[in-house]
PATOR-507384 format. One record per residue: x, y, z of N, C-alpha, C, O in turn; residue number from 1. Coordinates in nm, 2 decimals, m for minus. Each point is the difference from the previous one (the first is absolute). Layout:
BEGIN
node n_x=X; n_y=Y; n_z=Z; ca_x=X; ca_y=Y; ca_z=Z; c_x=X; c_y=Y; c_z=Z; o_x=X; o_y=Y; o_z=Z; kevex=NUM
...
This chain:
BEGIN
node n_x=0.69; n_y=17.21; n_z=16.31; ca_x=0.10; ca_y=m0.01; ca_z=0.11; c_x=0.13; c_y=m0.06; c_z=m0.03; o_x=0.00; o_y=m0.11; o_z=m0.05; kevex=1
node n_x=0.10; n_y=0.17; n_z=0.07; ca_x=0.14; ca_y=m0.06; ca_z=m0.03; c_x=0.06; c_y=m0.03; c_z=0.13; o_x=0.01; o_y=0.09; o_z=0.08; kevex=2
node n_x=0.04; n_y=m0.21; n_z=m0.07; ca_x=0.08; ca_y=m0.04; ca_z=0.12; c_x=0.15; c_y=0.00; c_z=m0.03; o_x=0.05; o_y=m0.06; o_z=m0.09; kevex=3
node n_x=0.02; n_y=0.13; n_z=0.18; ca_x=0.15; ca_y=0.04; ca_z=m0.01; c_x=0.06; c_y=m0.08; c_z=0.12; o_x=m0.07; o_y=m0.03; o_z=0.10; kevex=4
node n_x=0.20; n_y=m0.01; n_z=m0.11; ca_x=0.08; ca_y=m0.06; ca_z=0.10; c_x=0.12; c_y=0.08; c_z=0.02; o_x=0.07; o_y=0.01; o_z=m0.10; kevex=5
node n_x=m0.04; n_y=0.04; n_z=0.21; ca_x=0.12; ca_y=0.07; ca_z=0.03; c_x=0.10; c_y=m0.10; c_z=0.08; o_x=m0.04; o_y=m0.04; o_z=0.11; kevex=6
node n_x=0.15; n_y=m0.01; n_z=m0.16; ca_x=0.08; ca_y=m0.09; ca_z=0.08; c_x=0.11; c_y=0.08; c_z=0.07; o_x=0.07; o_y=0.08; o_z=m0.07; kevex=7
node n_x=m0.05; n_y=m0.09; n_z=0.20; ca_x=0.10; ca_y=0.06; ca_z=0.07; c_x=0.09; c_y=m0.10; c_z=0.07; o_x=m0.05; o_y=m0.12; o_z=0.02; kevex=8
node n_x=0.17; n_y=0.15; n_z=0.01; ca_x=0.09; ca_y=m0.09; ca_z=0.07; c_x=m0.06; c_y=m0.07; c_z=0.13; o_x=0.02; o_y=m0.11; o_z=0.03; kevex=9
node n_x=m0.09; n_y=0.19; n_z=0.04; ca_x=m0.08; ca_y=m0.06; ca_z=0.13; c_x=m0.13; c_y=0.09; c_z=0.00; o_x=m0.02; o_y=0.10; o_z=m0.05; kevex=10
node n_x=m0.07; n_y=m0.17; n_z=0.14; ca_x=m0.13; ca_y=0.06; ca_z=0.03; c_x=0.01; c_y=0.13; c_z=0.07; o_x=m0.07; o_y=0.09; o_z=m0.02; kevex=11
node n_x=0.18; n_y=m0.09; n_z=0.11; ca_x=0.03; ca_y=0.14; ca_z=0.06; c_x=0.04; c_y=0.09; c_z=m0.10; o_x=m0.04; o_y=0.12; o_z=0.02; kevex=12
node n_x=0.11; n_y=m0.14; n_z=m0.13; ca_x=0.03; ca_y=0.11; ca_z=m0.10; c_x=m0.13; c_y=0.03; c_z=m0.08; o_x=m0.02; o_y=0.11; o_z=m0.05; kevex=13
node n_x=m0.07; n_y=m0.22; n_z=0.04; ca_x=m0.12; ca_y=0.04; ca_z=m0.07; c_x=m0.09; c_y=0.10; c_z=0.08; o_x=m0.06; o_y=0.09; o_z=m0.06; kevex=14
node n_x=0.05; n_y=m0.12; n_z=0.19; ca_x=m0.07; ca_y=0.09; ca_z=0.10; c_x=0.07; c_y=0.14; c_z=0.00; o_x=m0.07; o_y=0.09; o_z=0.02; kevex=15
node n_x=0.18; n_y=m0.08; n_z=m0.04; ca_x=0.08; ca_y=0.12; ca_z=m0.01; c_x=m0.04; c_y=0.11; c_z=m0.11; o_x=0.03; o_y=0.12; o_z=0.01; kevex=16
node n_x=m0.10; n_y=m0.17; n_z=m0.12; ca_x=m0.03; ca_y=0.07; ca_z=m0.11; c_x=m0.16; c_y=0.04; c_z=0.02; o_x=m0.06; o_y=0.06; o_z=m0.09; kevex=17
node n_x=m0.01; n_y=m0.09; n_z=0.19; ca_x=m0.14; ca_y=0.06; ca_z=0.03; c_x=0.00; c_y=0.13; c_z=m0.01; o_x=m0.08; o_y=0.05; o_z=m0.08; kevex=18
node n_x=0.15; n_y=0.04; n_z=0.14; ca_x=m0.01; ca_y=0.15; ca_z=m0.01; c_x=0.01; c_y=0.05; c_z=m0.13; o_x=m0.06; o_y=0.10; o_z=m0.04; kevex=19
node n_x=0.15; n_y=m0.17; n_z=m0.06; ca_x=0.01; ca_y=0.05; ca_z=m0.13; c_x=m0.11; c_y=m0.03; c_z=m0.08; o_x=m0.04; o_y=0.08; o_z=m0.08; kevex=20
node n_x=0.00; n_y=m0.20; n_z=0.09; ca_x=m0.11; ca_y=m0.04; ca_z=m0.07; c_x=m0.13; c_y=0.08; c_z=0.02; o_x=m0.07; o_y=0.04; o_z=m0.09; kevex=21
node n_x=0.05; n_y=m0.01; n_z=0.23; ca_x=m0.11; ca_y=0.09; ca_z=0.04; c_x=0.01; c_y=0.13; c_z=m0.06; o_x=m0.11; o_y=0.06; o_z=m0.03; kevex=22
node n_x=0.22; n_y=0.00; n_z=0.01; ca_x=0.04; ca_y=0.12; ca_z=m0.07; c_x=m0.05; c_y=m0.02; c_z=m0.15; o_x=m0.06; o_y=0.09; o_z=m0.05; kevex=23
node n_x=0.08; n_y=m0.19; n_z=0.00; ca_x=m0.05; ca_y=m0.01; ca_z=m0.15; c_x=m0.14; c_y=m0.05; c_z=m0.02; o_x=m0.04; o_y=m0.04; o_z=m0.11; kevex=24
node n_x=m0.02; n_y=0.05; n_z=0.23; ca_x=m0.15; ca_y=m0.03; ca_z=m0.02; c_x=m0.04; c_y=m0.14; c_z=0.04; o_x=m0.12; o_y=m0.03; o_z=m0.01; kevex=25
node n_x=0.20; n_y=m0.05; n_z=0.06; ca_x=m0.05; ca_y=m0.15; ca_z=0.02; c_x=m0.05; c_y=0.00; c_z=0.16; o_x=0.06; o_y=0.06; o_z=0.10; kevex=26
node n_x=m0.17; n_y=m0.13; n_z=m0.09; ca_x=m0.04; ca_y=m0.02; ca_z=0.14; c_x=0.05; c_y=m0.12; c_z=0.05; o_x=m0.03; o_y=m0.11; o_z=m0.05; kevex=27
node n_x=0.11; n_y=0.12; n_z=0.16; ca_x=0.05; ca_y=m0.13; ca_z=0.08; c_x=m0.13; c_y=m0.06; c_z=0.08; o_x=m0.08; o_y=0.07; o_z=0.06; kevex=28
node n_x=0.07; n_y=m0.21; n_z=m0.08; ca_x=m0.12; ca_y=m0.06; ca_z=0.07; c_x=0.05; c_y=m0.12; c_z=0.09; o_x=0.00; o_y=m0.11; o_z=m0.04; kevex=29
node n_x=0.05; n_y=0.14; n_z=0.14; ca_x=0.07; ca_y=m0.08; ca_z=0.10; c_x=m0.12; c_y=m0.12; c_z=0.05; o_x=0.05; o_y=m0.10; o_z=0.05; kevex=30
node n_x=m0.17; n_y=0.12; n_z=m0.06; ca_x=m0.09; ca_y=m0.10; ca_z=0.04; c_x=0.01; c_y=m0.12; c_z=m0.08; o_x=m0.04; o_y=m0.11; o_z=0.04; kevex=31
node n_x=0.09; n_y=0.12; n_z=m0.18; ca_x=0.02; ca_y=m0.12; ca_z=m0.06; c_x=0.12; c_y=m0.09; c_z=0.04; o_x=0.01; o_y=m0.12; o_z=m0.05; kevex=32
node n_x=0.07; n_y=0.17; n_z=0.15; ca_x=0.12; ca_y=m0.09; ca_z=0.04; c_x=m0.05; c_y=m0.11; c_z=0.08; o_x=0.07; o_y=m0.10; o_z=0.02; kevex=33
node n_x=m0.20; n_y=0.11; n_z=0.03; ca_x=m0.05; ca_y=m0.12; ca_z=0.08; c_x=m0.02; c_y=m0.12; c_z=m0.08; o_x=0.03; o_y=m0.11; o_z=0.05; kevex=34
node n_x=m0.08; n_y=0.12; n_z=m0.17; ca_x=m0.02; ca_y=m0.10; ca_z=m0.09; c_x=0.14; c_y=m0.04; c_z=m0.07; o_x=0.02; o_y=m0.12; o_z=m0.03; kevex=35
node n_x=0.06; n_y=0.21; n_z=0.00; ca_x=0.13; ca_y=m0.03; ca_z=m0.07; c_x=0.11; c_y=0.08; c_z=0.06; o_x=0.04; o_y=0.10; o_z=m0.05; kevex=36
node n_x=0.02; n_y=m0.15; n_z=0.17; ca_x=0.09; ca_y=0.08; ca_z=0.08; c_x=0.14; c_y=0.03; c_z=m0.08; o_x=0.07; o_y=0.09; o_z=0.04; kevex=37
node n_x=m0.05; n_y=m0.16; n_z=m0.15; ca_x=0.14; ca_y=0.02; ca_z=m0.08; c_x=m0.01; c_y=0.09; c_z=m0.10; o_x=0.08; o_y=0.00; o_z=m0.09; kevex=38
node n_x=m0.17; n_y=0.09; n_z=0.09; ca_x=m0.01; ca_y=0.12; ca_z=m0.09; c_x=m0.05; c_y=0.12; c_z=0.06; o_x=m0.07; o_y=0.00; o_z=0.11; kevex=39
node n_x=0.10; n_y=0.11; n_z=m0.18; ca_x=m0.07; ca_y=0.13; ca_z=0.04; c_x=m0.07; c_y=0.03; c_z=m0.13; o_x=0.05; o_y=m0.01; o_z=m0.11; kevex=40
node n_x=m0.18; n_y=0.05; n_z=0.14; ca_x=m0.10; ca_y=0.02; ca_z=m0.10; c_x=m0.03; c_y=0.14; c_z=m0.01; o_x=0.00; o_y=0.07; o_z=0.10; kevex=41
node n_x=m0.02; n_y=m0.02; n_z=m0.22; ca_x=m0.02; ca_y=0.14; ca_z=m0.04; c_x=m0.11; c_y=0.01; c_z=m0.11; o_x=m0.02; o_y=m0.10; o_z=m0.07; kevex=42
node n_x=m0.06; n_y=0.20; n_z=0.06; ca_x=m0.09; ca_y=0.01; ca_z=m0.10; c_x=0.01; c_y=0.15; c_z=m0.07; o_x=0.04; o_y=0.09; o_z=0.08; kevex=43
node n_x=m0.06; n_y=m0.07; n_z=m0.19; ca_x=0.01; ca_y=0.12; ca_z=m0.08; c_x=m0.11; c_y=0.03; c_z=m0.09; o_x=m0.03; o_y=m0.10; o_z=m0.07; kevex=44
node n_x=m0.04; n_y=0.22; n_z=0.06; ca_x=0.01; ca_y=0.09; ca_z=0.11; c_x=m0.04; c_y=m0.03; c_z=0.12; o_x=m0.05; o_y=m0.11; o_z=0.01; kevex=45
node n_x=0.05; n_y=0.20; n_z=0.10; ca_x=m0.04; ca_y=m0.02; ca_z=0.13; c_x=m0.15; c_y=m0.01; c_z=0.01; o_x=m0.05; o_y=m0.06; o_z=0.09; kevex=46
node n_x=m0.02; n_y=0.11; n_z=m0.19; ca_x=m0.15; ca_y=m0.01; ca_z=0.00; c_x=m0.05; c_y=m0.09; c_z=m0.12; o_x=0.08; o_y=m0.03; o_z=m0.09; kevex=47
node n_x=m0.19; n_y=m0.02; n_z=0.09; ca_x=m0.06; ca_y=m0.09; ca_z=m0.10; c_x=m0.05; c_y=0.09; c_z=m0.11; o_x=m0.04; o_y=0.11; o_z=0.02; kevex=48
node n_x=0.05; n_y=m0.17; n_z=m0.16; ca_x=0.04; ca_y=m0.13; ca_z=m0.03; c_x=0.15; c_y=0.01; c_z=0.01; o_x=0.06; o_y=0.11; o_z=m0.03; kevex=49
node n_x=m0.01; n_y=m0.23; n_z=0.06; ca_x=0.16; ca_y=m0.03; ca_z=0.02; c_x=0.03; c_y=m0.04; c_z=m0.16; o_x=m0.08; o_y=m0.05; o_z=m0.07; kevex=50
node n_x=0.22; n_y=0.08; n_z=0.03; ca_x=0.05; ca_y=m0.04; ca_z=m0.11; c_x=0.11; c_y=m0.10; c_z=0.02; o_x=0.02; o_y=m0.09; o_z=m0.08; kevex=51
node n_x=0.06; n_y=0.11; n_z=0.20; ca_x=0.11; ca_y=m0.10; ca_z=0.01; c_x=m0.02; c_y=m0.06; c_z=0.16; o_x=m0.06; o_y=0.06; o_z=0.09; kevex=52
node n_x=0.11; n_y=m0.18; n_z=m0.09; ca_x=0.04; ca_y=m0.05; ca_z=0.14; c_x=0.15; c_y=m0.04; c_z=m0.01; o_x=0.05; o_y=m0.06; o_z=m0.09; kevex=53
node n_x=0.00; n_y=0.10; n_z=0.19; ca_x=0.16; ca_y=m0.02; ca_z=0.01; c_x=0.03; c_y=m0.08; c_z=0.12; o_x=m0.03; o_y=0.04; o_z=0.11; kevex=54
node n_x=0.10; n_y=m0.15; n_z=m0.14; ca_x=0.04; ca_y=m0.11; ca_z=0.10; c_x=0.15; c_y=0.02; c_z=0.03; o_x=0.09; o_y=m0.03; o_z=m0.08; kevex=55
node n_x=m0.05; n_y=0.09; n_z=0.19; ca_x=0.14; ca_y=0.01; ca_z=0.04; c_x=0.05; c_y=m0.12; c_z=0.07; o_x=m0.06; o_y=m0.03; o_z=0.11; kevex=56
node n_x=0.16; n_y=m0.06; n_z=m0.15; ca_x=0.03; ca_y=m0.11; ca_z=0.05; c_x=0.14; c_y=m0.03; c_z=0.01; o_x=0.08; o_y=0.08; o_z=m0.05; kevex=57
node n_x=m0.03; n_y=m0.18; n_z=0.11; ca_x=0.15; ca_y=m0.03; ca_z=0.01; c_x=0.02; c_y=m0.07; c_z=m0.14; o_x=m0.08; o_y=m0.09; o_z=m0.03; kevex=58
node n_x=0.19; n_y=0.14; n_z=m0.04; ca_x=0.04; ca_y=m0.04; ca_z=m0.13; c_x=0.06; c_y=m0.15; c_z=0.03; o_x=0.08; o_y=m0.02; o_z=0.09; kevex=59
node n_x=m0.12; n_y=m0.06; n_z=m0.17; ca_x=0.04; ca_y=m0.15; ca_z=0.01; c_x=m0.06; c_y=m0.08; c_z=0.12; o_x=0.04; o_y=m0.11; o_z=0.02; kevex=60
node n_x=m0.14; n_y=0.17; n_z=0.05; ca_x=m0.07; ca_y=m0.07; ca_z=0.10; c_x=m0.12; c_y=m0.08; c_z=m0.06; o_x=m0.03; o_y=0.01; o_z=m0.12; kevex=61
node n_x=m0.04; n_y=m0.08; n_z=0.20; ca_x=m0.10; ca_y=m0.10; ca_z=m0.04; c_x=m0.11; c_y=0.07; c_z=m0.07; o_x=m0.05; o_y=m0.05; o_z=m0.11; kevex=62
node n_x=0.00; n_y=0.17; n_z=0.16; ca_x=m0.09; ca_y=0.07; ca_z=m0.08; c_x=0.04; c_y=0.05; c_z=m0.14; o_x=m0.08; o_y=m0.02; o_z=m0.09; kevex=63
node n_x=0.21; n_y=0.07; n_z=0.07; ca_x=0.05; ca_y=0.04; ca_z=m0.10; c_x=0.01; c_y=m0.11; c_z=m0.11; o_x=m0.04; o_y=0.01; o_z=m0.11; kevex=64
node n_x=0.10; n_y=m0.13; n_z=0.15; ca_x=0.00; ca_y=m0.12; ca_z=m0.09; c_x=m0.13; c_y=m0.05; c_z=m0.05; o_x=m0.01; o_y=m0.02; o_z=m0.12; kevex=65
node n_x=m0.08; n_y=0.00; n_z=0.20; ca_x=m0.15; ca_y=m0.05; ca_z=m0.04; c_x=m0.05; c_y=0.10; c_z=m0.10; o_x=m0.04; o_y=m0.04; o_z=m0.11; kevex=66
node n_x=0.05; n_y=0.17; n_z=0.15; ca_x=m0.06; ca_y=0.10; ca_z=m0.11; c_x=0.09; c_y=0.01; c_z=m0.13; o_x=m0.06; o_y=0.01; o_z=m0.11; kevex=67
node n_x=0.17; n_y=m0.01; n_z=0.11; ca_x=0.08; ca_y=m0.01; ca_z=m0.12; c_x=m0.03; c_y=m0.13; c_z=m0.09; o_x=m0.01; o_y=0.01; o_z=m0.12; kevex=68
node n_x=0.00; n_y=m0.12; n_z=0.19; ca_x=m0.05; ca_y=m0.12; ca_z=m0.07; c_x=m0.12; c_y=0.01; c_z=m0.06; o_x=m0.02; o_y=m0.04; o_z=m0.12; kevex=69
node n_x=m0.08; n_y=0.10; n_z=0.19; ca_x=m0.13; ca_y=0.02; ca_z=m0.06; c_x=0.01; c_y=0.09; c_z=m0.13; o_x=m0.05; o_y=m0.03; o_z=m0.10; kevex=70
node n_x=0.11; n_y=0.14; n_z=0.11; ca_x=0.03; ca_y=0.10; ca_z=m0.10; c_x=0.06; c_y=m0.08; c_z=m0.12; o_x=m0.04; o_y=0.02; o_z=m0.11; kevex=71
node n_x=0.14; n_y=m0.09; n_z=0.13; ca_x=0.08; ca_y=m0.06; ca_z=m0.11; c_x=m0.10; c_y=m0.10; c_z=m0.07; o_x=0.00; o_y=m0.01; o_z=m0.12; kevex=72
node n_x=m0.07; n_y=m0.07; n_z=0.19; ca_x=m0.09; ca_y=m0.09; ca_z=m0.06; c_x=m0.10; c_y=0.06; c_z=m0.08; o_x=m0.03; o_y=m0.05; o_z=m0.11; kevex=73
node n_x=m0.04; n_y=0.17; n_z=0.16; ca_x=m0.09; ca_y=0.05; ca_z=m0.09; c_x=0.07; c_y=0.08; c_z=m0.12; o_x=m0.06; o_y=0.01; o_z=m0.11; kevex=74
node n_x=0.17; n_y=0.04; n_z=0.13; ca_x=0.07; ca_y=0.06; ca_z=m0.13; c_x=0.02; c_y=m0.10; c_z=m0.09; o_x=m0.03; o_y=0.02; o_z=m0.12; kevex=75
node n_x=0.07; n_y=m0.15; n_z=0.16; ca_x=0.03; ca_y=m0.11; ca_z=m0.10; c_x=m0.12; c_y=m0.06; c_z=m0.07; o_x=0.02; o_y=m0.06; o_z=m0.11; kevex=76
node n_x=m0.12; n_y=0.08; n_z=0.16; ca_x=m0.14; ca_y=m0.07; ca_z=m0.05; c_x=m0.11; c_y=0.11; c_z=m0.02; o_x=m0.07; o_y=0.03; o_z=0.09; kevex=77
node n_x=0.07; n_y=0.04; n_z=m0.21; ca_x=m0.11; ca_y=0.10; ca_z=m0.03; c_x=m0.14; c_y=m0.04; c_z=0.04; o_x=m0.08; o_y=0.08; o_z=0.05; kevex=78
node n_x=0.06; n_y=m0.21; n_z=m0.07; ca_x=m0.15; ca_y=m0.05; ca_z=0.03; c_x=m0.01; c_y=0.00; c_z=0.15; o_x=m0.10; o_y=0.04; o_z=0.04; kevex=79
node n_x=0.19; n_y=m0.08; n_z=0.03; ca_x=m0.01; ca_y=m0.01; ca_z=0.14; c_x=m0.02; c_y=0.15; c_z=0.06; o_x=m0.08; o_y=0.02; o_z=0.09; kevex=80
node n_x=0.16; n_y=0.09; n_z=m0.15; ca_x=m0.01; ca_y=0.13; ca_z=0.05; c_x=m0.14; c_y=0.05; c_z=m0.03; o_x=m0.06; o_y=0.07; o_z=0.08; kevex=81
node n_x=0.01; n_y=m0.10; n_z=m0.20; ca_x=m0.13; ca_y=0.05; ca_z=m0.04; c_x=m0.11; c_y=m0.06; c_z=0.09; o_x=m0.10; o_y=0.06; o_z=0.03; kevex=82
node n_x=0.12; n_y=m0.19; n_z=0.00; ca_x=m0.09; ca_y=m0.07; ca_z=0.11; c_x=0.00; c_y=0.07; c_z=0.12; o_x=m0.11; o_y=0.00; o_z=0.07; kevex=83
node n_x=0.22; n_y=0.05; n_z=m0.02; ca_x=0.01; ca_y=0.06; ca_z=0.13; c_x=m0.06; c_y=0.14; c_z=0.01; o_x=m0.05; o_y=0.04; o_z=0.10; kevex=84
node n_x=0.06; n_y=0.02; n_z=m0.22; ca_x=m0.04; ca_y=0.15; ca_z=m0.02; c_x=m0.14; c_y=0.00; c_z=m0.01; o_x=m0.06; o_y=0.09; o_z=0.05; kevex=85
node n_x=m0.01; n_y=m0.20; n_z=m0.11; ca_x=m0.14; ca_y=m0.02; ca_z=0.00; c_x=m0.06; c_y=m0.03; c_z=0.14; o_x=m0.10; o_y=0.06; o_z=0.05; kevex=86
node n_x=0.17; n_y=m0.14; n_z=0.01; ca_x=m0.04; ca_y=m0.05; ca_z=0.14; c_x=m0.01; c_y=0.13; c_z=0.09; o_x=m0.09; o_y=0.01; o_z=0.07; kevex=87
node n_x=0.19; n_y=0.08; n_z=m0.08; ca_x=0.02; ca_y=0.11; ca_z=0.08; c_x=m0.11; c_y=0.10; c_z=m0.03; o_x=m0.06; o_y=0.06; o_z=0.09; kevex=88
node n_x=0.03; n_y=m0.04; n_z=m0.22; ca_x=m0.11; ca_y=0.10; ca_z=m0.04; c_x=m0.13; c_y=m0.07; c_z=0.06; o_x=m0.08; o_y=0.08; o_z=0.05; kevex=89
node n_x=0.05; n_y=m0.20; n_z=m0.06; ca_x=m0.12; ca_y=m0.05; ca_z=0.04; c_x=m0.01; c_y=0.01; c_z=0.15; o_x=m0.10; o_y=0.04; o_z=0.05; kevex=90
node n_x=0.20; n_y=m0.07; n_z=0.02; ca_x=m0.01; ca_y=0.01; ca_z=0.15; c_x=m0.01; c_y=0.13; c_z=0.05; o_x=m0.05; o_y=0.02; o_z=0.10; kevex=91
node n_x=0.11; n_y=0.09; n_z=m0.18; ca_x=0.00; ca_y=0.15; ca_z=0.04; c_x=m0.14; c_y=0.03; c_z=m0.02; o_x=m0.06; o_y=0.08; o_z=0.08; kevex=92
node n_x=m0.01; n_y=m0.12; n_z=m0.18; ca_x=m0.14; ca_y=0.04; ca_z=m0.02; c_x=m0.10; c_y=m0.06; c_z=0.10; o_x=m0.10; o_y=0.06; o_z=0.04; kevex=93
node n_x=0.14; n_y=m0.18; n_z=0.00; ca_x=m0.08; ca_y=m0.09; ca_z=0.09; c_x=0.01; c_y=0.05; c_z=0.15; o_x=m0.10; o_y=0.02; o_z=0.07; kevex=94
node n_x=0.22; n_y=0.00; n_z=m0.03; ca_x=0.03; ca_y=0.04; ca_z=0.14; c_x=0.04; c_y=0.16; c_z=0.03; o_x=0.03; o_y=0.03; o_z=0.12; kevex=95
node n_x=m0.03; n_y=0.05; n_z=m0.23; ca_x=0.01; ca_y=0.14; ca_z=0.02; c_x=0.10; c_y=0.03; c_z=0.11; o_x=0.12; o_y=m0.01; o_z=m0.02; kevex=96
node n_x=m0.16; n_y=0.05; n_z=0.14; ca_x=0.10; ca_y=0.05; ca_z=0.11; c_x=0.02; c_y=m0.11; c_z=0.10; o_x=0.06; o_y=0.03; o_z=0.11; kevex=97
node n_x=m0.10; n_y=m0.17; n_z=m0.13; ca_x=0.03; ca_y=m0.09; ca_z=0.10; c_x=0.14; c_y=m0.09; c_z=m0.06; o_x=0.00; o_y=m0.10; o_z=m0.07; kevex=98
node n_x=0.10; n_y=0.18; n_z=0.13; ca_x=0.14; ca_y=m0.06; ca_z=m0.03; c_x=0.02; c_y=m0.13; c_z=0.04; o_x=0.07; o_y=m0.07; o_z=m0.06; kevex=99
node n_x=m0.13; n_y=0.04; n_z=0.17; ca_x=0.03; ca_y=m0.14; ca_z=0.06; c_x=m0.06; c_y=m0.10; c_z=m0.08; o_x=0.07; o_y=m0.10; o_z=m0.03; kevex=100
node n_x=m0.20; n_y=0.12; n_z=m0.02; ca_x=m0.05; ca_y=m0.11; ca_z=m0.08; c_x=0.06; c_y=0.01; c_z=m0.14; o_x=0.02; o_y=m0.11; o_z=m0.05; kevex=101
node n_x=0.00; n_y=0.21; n_z=m0.01; ca_x=0.09; ca_y=0.02; ca_z=m0.13; c_x=0.12; c_y=m0.09; c_z=0.01; o_x=0.02; o_y=m0.09; o_z=m0.08; kevex=102
node n_x=0.07; n_y=0.12; n_z=0.18; ca_x=0.13; ca_y=m0.08; ca_z=0.03; c_x=m0.03; c_y=m0.14; c_z=0.02; o_x=0.06; o_y=m0.08; o_z=m0.06; kevex=103
node n_x=m0.15; n_y=0.04; n_z=0.14; ca_x=m0.05; ca_y=m0.14; ca_z=0.03; c_x=m0.03; c_y=m0.08; c_z=m0.12; o_x=0.04; o_y=m0.12; o_z=m0.01; kevex=104
node n_x=m0.11; n_y=0.19; n_z=m0.09; ca_x=m0.06; ca_y=m0.08; ca_z=m0.12; c_x=0.10; c_y=0.00; c_z=m0.10; o_x=m0.01; o_y=m0.08; o_z=m0.09; kevex=105
node n_x=0.11; n_y=0.16; n_z=0.08; ca_x=0.11; ca_y=m0.01; ca_z=m0.09; c_x=0.10; c_y=m0.09; c_z=0.04; o_x=0.08; o_y=m0.04; o_z=m0.09; kevex=106
node n_x=m0.06; n_y=0.02; n_z=0.22; ca_x=0.11; ca_y=m0.09; ca_z=0.05; c_x=0.01; c_y=m0.14; c_z=m0.06; o_x=0.12; o_y=m0.04; o_z=m0.02; kevex=107
node n_x=m0.22; n_y=m0.03; n_z=m0.01; ca_x=0.02; ca_y=m0.13; ca_z=m0.05; c_x=0.07; c_y=0.00; c_z=m0.14; o_x=0.09; o_y=m0.08; o_z=m0.02; kevex=108
node n_x=m0.13; n_y=0.17; n_z=m0.06; ca_x=0.06; ca_y=0.03; ca_z=m0.13; c_x=0.15; c_y=0.03; c_z=0.02; o_x=0.09; o_y=m0.06; o_z=m0.07; kevex=109
node n_x=m0.06; n_y=0.14; n_z=0.15; ca_x=0.15; ca_y=0.03; ca_z=0.04; c_x=0.08; c_y=m0.12; c_z=0.03; o_x=0.11; o_y=m0.03; o_z=m0.04; kevex=110
node n_x=m0.18; n_y=m0.05; n_z=0.15; ca_x=0.07; ca_y=m0.12; ca_z=0.04; c_x=0.02; c_y=m0.10; c_z=m0.10; o_x=0.10; o_y=m0.08; o_z=0.01; kevex=111
node n_x=m0.19; n_y=0.07; n_z=m0.10; ca_x=0.00; ca_y=m0.10; ca_z=m0.10; c_x=0.13; c_y=0.04; c_z=m0.10; o_x=0.08; o_y=m0.09; o_z=m0.05; kevex=112
node n_x=m0.07; n_y=0.22; n_z=0.02; ca_x=0.10; ca_y=0.05; ca_z=m0.08; c_x=0.14; c_y=m0.03; c_z=0.06; o_x=0.09; o_y=m0.05; o_z=m0.06; kevex=113
node n_x=m0.09; n_y=0.08; n_z=0.18; ca_x=0.14; ca_y=m0.02; ca_z=0.08; c_x=0.04; c_y=m0.15; c_z=0.01; o_x=0.12; o_y=m0.03; o_z=0.02; kevex=114
node n_x=m0.23; n_y=m0.06; n_z=m0.03; ca_x=0.03; ca_y=m0.14; ca_z=0.03; c_x=0.04; c_y=m0.06; c_z=m0.14; o_x=0.04; o_y=m0.12; o_z=0.00; kevex=115
node n_x=m0.04; n_y=0.18; n_z=m0.11; ca_x=0.02; ca_y=m0.06; ca_z=m0.12; c_x=0.15; c_y=m0.02; c_z=m0.02; o_x=0.08; o_y=0.07; o_z=0.06; kevex=116
node n_x=m0.04; n_y=m0.16; n_z=m0.14; ca_x=0.15; ca_y=m0.03; ca_z=m0.01; c_x=0.03; c_y=0.07; c_z=m0.13; o_x=0.12; o_y=m0.01; o_z=m0.04; kevex=117
């Protein structure tokens, strides 16, 4: 699974690309806005198994900055990136289709990386 982030000038402009992304085969999943209202979430292809998750967010917003920081820290530390990859593989095998448990279990690792100086 590959996560992608699309930065738009505003969340409204991110929302405006929903029809275009649907035409490209992405499934818009508005039910995920309850947990993270500052993004629009898409999956590709629209049927399982998925290859991509696309997060459309406001560029330079809080969601954007947190995810860019996490990406940059993983990019700067190869061992840390490998540890995260190993964790994700382990959790994917353990939780299969239970996204809530998968996300909840990897969150402490992400928070630890974000809190580093």
